[in-house]
C-alpha positions in Angstrom: 0.0 0.0 0.0 2.8 2.4 0.8 4.2 2.1 -2.8 1.2 4.0 -4.3 2.3 7.2 -6.0 -1.1 9.0 -5.8 -0.7 12.4 -4.0 -4.2 12.5 -2.5 -4.3 13.0 1.3 -6.1 9.7 1.6 -5.4 7.0 -0.9 -8.1 4.6 -2.1 -7.6 1.1 -3.5 -9.7 -2.0 -4.0 -8.1 -5.4 -3.7 -10.8 -7.9 -4.4 -13.6 -7.0 -1.9 -11.2 -5.2 0.5 -11.2 -1.4 0.4 -7.8 0.1 1.4 -7.8 3.6 2.8 -4.3 5.0 3.4 -3.6 8.3 5.2 -1.1 10.1 3.0 0.5 13.1 4.6 3.7 11.5 5.9 5.6 14.8 6.0 3.4 15.9 9.0 2.9 12.3 10.4 -0.5 12.1 8.7 -2.0 14.8 10.9 -5.4 15.8 9.8 -6.2 19.0 8.1 -9.8 19.8 7.0 -9.4 18.4 3.5 -8.0 15.1 4.7 -10.8 14.7 7.2 -13.4 15.4 4.6 -11.8 13.0 2.1 -11.7 10.2 4.7 -15.3 10.8 5.5 -16.3 10.6 1.8 -14.4 7.4 1.2 -15.9 5.8 4.3 -19.4 6.7 3.0 -18.4 5.3 -0.4 -17.3 2.0 1.2 -20.6 1.8 3.2 -22.8 1.8 0.1 -20.5 -0.2 -2.3 -21.7 -3.8 -2.3 -18.3 -4.8 -3.8 -16.6 -3.7 -0.5 -16.9 -6.3 2.2 -14.1 -5.2 4.5 -12.2 -1.9 5.0 -8.5 -1.6 5.9 -7.3 1.8 7.3 -3.6 2.4 7.4 -1.0 5.1 6.7 2.1 6.0 4.7 5.3 6.8 6.4 6.6 6.5 10.0 3.4 7.2 11.9 -0.3 6.4 11.6 -1.5 9.8 12.6 -0.5 12.7 14.9 -4.1 13.8 15.2 -5.0 17.4 14.3 -2.7 19.4 12.2 -1.9 22.2 14.7 -0.2 24.4 12.1 -3.3 24.6 9.9 -5.4 24.9 13.0 -3.5 27.9 14.4 -3.3 29.6 11.0 -7.0 29.3 10.4 -8.2 30.3 13.9 -6.8 33.9 13.8 -6.4 33.9 17.6 -9.9 32.4 18.3 -9.7 28.6 17.9 -13.0 27.0 16.7 -12.5 23.8 18.7 -16.1 22.7 18.7 -16.4 23.2 15.0 -13.2 21.2 14.3 -14.3 18.3 16.4 -17.8 18.3 15.0 -16.9 18.6 11.3 -13.6 16.8 11.1 -13.4 14.0 13.7 -16.8 13.1 15.0 -18.1 12.1 11.5 -15.1 9.9 11.0 -15.6 8.0 14.3 -19.4 7.7 13.6 -18.8 6.4 10.1 -16.3 3.8 11.3 -18.7 2.5 13.9 -21.9 2.7 11.8 -20.5 1.1 8.6 -21.9 -2.4 8.8 -18.7 -4.0 7.5 -15.6 -4.9 9.4 -13.0 -2.1 9.6 -9.4 -3.2 10.3 -6.7 -0.7 11.3 -3.1 -1.5 10.4 -1.4 0.7 13.0 2.1 1.8 12.1 4.3 4.1 14.2 2.7 6.7 16.5 -1.0 7.3 16.8 -1.6 10.4 18.9 -4.7 12.3 20.0 -7.5 12.0 17.5 -5.3 9.7 15.5 -5.2 7.2 18.3 -8.9 7.3 18.9 -9.8 6.9 15.2 -7.6 3.7 15.4 -9.4 2.5 18.5 -12.8 3.1 16.9 -12.0 0.3 14.3 -13.3 -3.2 14.8 -9.8 -4.7 14.7 -6.4 -3.0 15.4 -3.4 -4.9 14.1 -0.4 -3.0 15.4 3.3 -3.1 14.4 5.5 -4.0 17.4 7.0 -0.5 17.0 3.7 1.3 17.2 2.7 3.5 20.1 -0.6 5.2 21.2 -0.8 8.4 23.1 -3.7 10.5 24.4 -1.8 13.7 23.8 -4.6 16.2 24.5 -3.6 17.2 28.0 -0.1 18.0 26.8 -1.6 21.0 24.9 -4.2 21.9 27.4 -7.2 20.1 25.8 -9.7 17.6 26.9 -10.0 14.2 25.2 -12.1 14.0 22.0 -12.8 11.7 19.0 -14.5 9.1 21.1 -11.6 8.6 23.5 -13.8 9.1 26.6 -16.2 6.5 25.2 -13.9 3.8 24.0 -11.1 3.8 26.6 -13.2 3.2 29.7 -15.0 0.4 28.0 -11.9 -1.2 26.6 -9.5 -0.7 29.5 -11.6 0.2 32.5 -12.1 3.6 34.1 -8.9 3.7 36.1 -6.7 2.9 33.1 -8.6 5.3 30.9 -8.1 8.1 33.5 -4.4 7.4 33.6 -4.0 7.4 29.8 -6.1 10.5 29.2 -4.9 12.7 32.1 -1.2 11.8 32.1 -0.9 11.6 28.4 1.9 9.0 28.5 2.8 6.8 25.6 1.5 3.2 25.4 3.5 0.6 23.5 1.7 -1.8 21.2 2.4 -4.7 23.7 0.9 -2.7 26.5 -2.1 -1.8 24.4 -2.6 -5.5 23.7 -2.3 -6.4 27.4 -4.9 -3.9 28.3 -7.3 -5.1 25.7 -7.2 -2.0 23.5 -6.1 -3.8 20.3 -6.4 -7.1 18.5 -2.8 -8.2 17.7 0.8 -7.1 17.7 3.0 -8.2 14.7 6.5 -7.5 13.5 6.7 -4.2 11.7 7.8 -5.7 8.4 4.8 -8.0 8.2 2.2 -5.4 9.4 0.5 -4.8 6.0 0.6 -8.5 5.1 -1.0 -9.6 8.3 -3.6 -6.9 8.3 -4.6 -7.8 4.8 -4.7 -11.5 5.7 -7.2 -10.7 8.5 -9.2 -8.5 6.1 -9.3 -11.3 3.5 -10.6 -13.7 6.1 -13.3 -11.2 7.1 -14.2 -10.4 3.5 -15.0 -14.1 2.9 -17.4 -14.2 5.9 -21.2 -13.4 5.8 -20.9 -9.6 5.6 -24.5 -8.9 6.5 -24.3 -11.1 9.6 -21.1 -9.4 10.7 -22.7 -6.0 10.1 -25.7 -6.9 12.2 -23.4 -8.1 15.0 -21.6 -4.8 14.8 -24.9 -3.0 15.2 -25.7 -5.1 18.3 -22.3 -4.4 19.8 -22.7 -0.7 19.3 -26.2 -0.7 20.9 -25.1 -2.8 23.9 -23.5 0.1 25.6 -26.8 1.8 26.0 -29.4 -1.0 26.5 -30.6 -3.0 29.4 -30.4 -6.8 29.0 -34.1 -6.9 28.1 -33.7 -4.3 25.4 -30.6 -6.0 24.0 -32.4 -9.3 23.9 -35.2 -7.7 21.9 -32.7 -6.2 19.5 -31.0 -9.5 19.1 -34.3 -11.1 18.2 -35.0 -8.4 15.5 -31.5 -8.6 14.0 -31.6 -12.3 13.9 -34.8 -12.2 11.9 -33.0 -10.0 9.4 -30.0 -12.3 9.3 -32.2 -15.2 8.6 -33.5 -13.6 5.4 -30.0 -13.3 3.9 -28.6 -15.4 1.1 -25.6 -16.1 3.2 -27.7 -17.7 5.9 -29.2 -20.1 3.4 -25.7 -20.8 2.0 -24.3 -21.4 5.6 -27.1 -23.9 6.4 -26.7 -25.7 3.0 -22.9 -25.9 3.5 -23.3 -27.3 7.0 -25.8 -29.9 5.9 -23.7 -30.7 2.8 -20.5 -31.0 4.9 -18.6 -28.5 2.8 -17.1 -25.1 3.3 -19.6 -22.2 2.7 -19.2 -19.7 -0.2 -20.5 -16.5 1.2 -21.3 -13.6 -1.1 -22.1 -10.9 1.4 -25.8 -10.8 0.6 
C-alpha cells in the first residue's frame, strides 16, 4: 500500500472485496487538516454503500499512523480564536461515527505513532493490528485540551475507568504490547509484516457473511446503552434480518452438505 504514488491526502484502492484507505500526509505524520478529514469521511461513505466492498483496511504511509489534528493549519485558520467545537464536530466526529456505523468490518493497520484523534480513530475500528514498534498516546492534556474523537467513550469500555483516566490525564505513551495487554487492540505483529497480516485478516473477514457481521456490529454498538431486556429484543430483531439473507441459506446448506460455505455478502 505504501508504494502507491497518488498524491491524495487519503489513498483509495480496492483489492478484491477489500477497500484500502491509506492516510497520505507523511511529512506531517499524517496529521489531519480539513481536506484530509473530509476525504476520509467521503471514502468511508463510499465504502458503506458499495456492495463490492466487504471489508475496509485503514492504514497510513510513512513512519506514523496519525499525529491527530494538524496544529499548524489549526492555528493559522483560527486567527487567535480557535474554533475547537467546529473542528471536532466537522472533522473528527463524523469519521468516528462512520467507522462505527458502517456495517462491514474495519481493520486498522497501525504503524508508528498514533496520537490524539489519530489514536482514537484507530481504537474506533473493529480490529487493530499494530506493528511492534507502534505507540498510542492520548496527547490532548499536553496542549491543554480535553480528550475527543471518542476517547472518553472507547477507553473506559476497553481498559476500565482507572486505566482510561491514567491514559487521558497523564498523556503517556502506550506501547503496542501494553495496548494489547490492556485489551485495546487485537494483535501485535512484526513491523515488516504489518500490512501482510492486516490484509490476511481482512481477506478472512471479506469471505465471511458480511450482513451477519454488520448486524453483529450493530448489536455491539447498541449494547453500551441498552438494558439486558432491550438488548435481547434487538438480538431477536436482527436475527430475523440475518435469517433472510442469502448467506444464511448458504451457511445452512454448507453445514448440511458437509462443505465449506461460499458467502457472497448478501
